[in-house]
C-alpha positions in Angstrom: 112.2 100.2 108.0 114.4 102.4 105.9 113.0 105.7 104.6 113.0 104.3 101.1 111.0 101.2 102.1 108.6 103.4 104.1 108.0 105.6 101.1 107.4 102.5 98.9 105.0 101.1 101.5 103.1 104.4 101.8 102.8 104.5 98.0 101.3 101.0 98.0 98.9 101.8 100.9 97.6 104.9 99.0 97.0 102.8 95.9 95.2 100.1 97.9 93.1 102.8 99.6 92.1 104.3 96.3 91.1 100.9 95.0 89.0 100.2 98.1 87.5 103.6 98.0 86.5 103.1 94.3 85.1 99.7 95.1 83.1 101.2 98.0 81.6 103.8 95.7 80.8 101.4 93.0 79.1 98.9 95.2 77.3 101.4 97.4 79.1 100.6 100.6 78.4 103.3 103.2 81.0 106.0 103.6 78.9 108.8 105.1 80.3 108.9 108.7 83.5 107.9 110.5 81.6 104.8 111.8 80.6 103.9 108.2 84.1 104.3 106.9 85.6 102.2 109.8 83.1 99.4 109.1 83.5 99.5 105.3 87.3 99.6 105.5 87.4 96.7 108.0 85.1 94.7 105.9 87.1 95.3 102.7 90.4 94.6 104.5 89.0 91.3 105.8 87.6 90.3 102.4 90.3 91.5 100.0 93.6 92.4 101.7 94.1 90.1 104.7 93.7 86.8 102.7 96.4 88.0 100.3 98.7 88.9 103.2 98.0 85.6 104.9 98.7 83.6 101.7 102.0 85.4 101.1 103.2 85.0 104.7 102.1 81.3 104.8 104.2 80.7 101.7 107.2 82.4 103.2 107.0 80.2 106.3 106.5 77.0 104.2 109.5 77.9 102.1 111.6 78.4 105.2 110.5 74.9 106.5 111.4 73.3 103.1 114.8 75.0 103.2 115.5 73.8 106.7 114.5 70.2 105.8 116.9 70.3 102.8 119.9 71.4 105.0 
């Protein structure tokens, strides 16, 4: 990963973290201990972030398969 790409990724991670933190505060998810934070973040990642990543990556693989079939 280039330094520029790493900086871009870090910026997006911080933005996602802020969104998840705000959501946790608004919905009353526990954030009082490291254990609470770990559980809350894991739950939020599984609910909100991982599905989007999975969809994006699945579409990338599907597009590669379509391109190979067209060759």
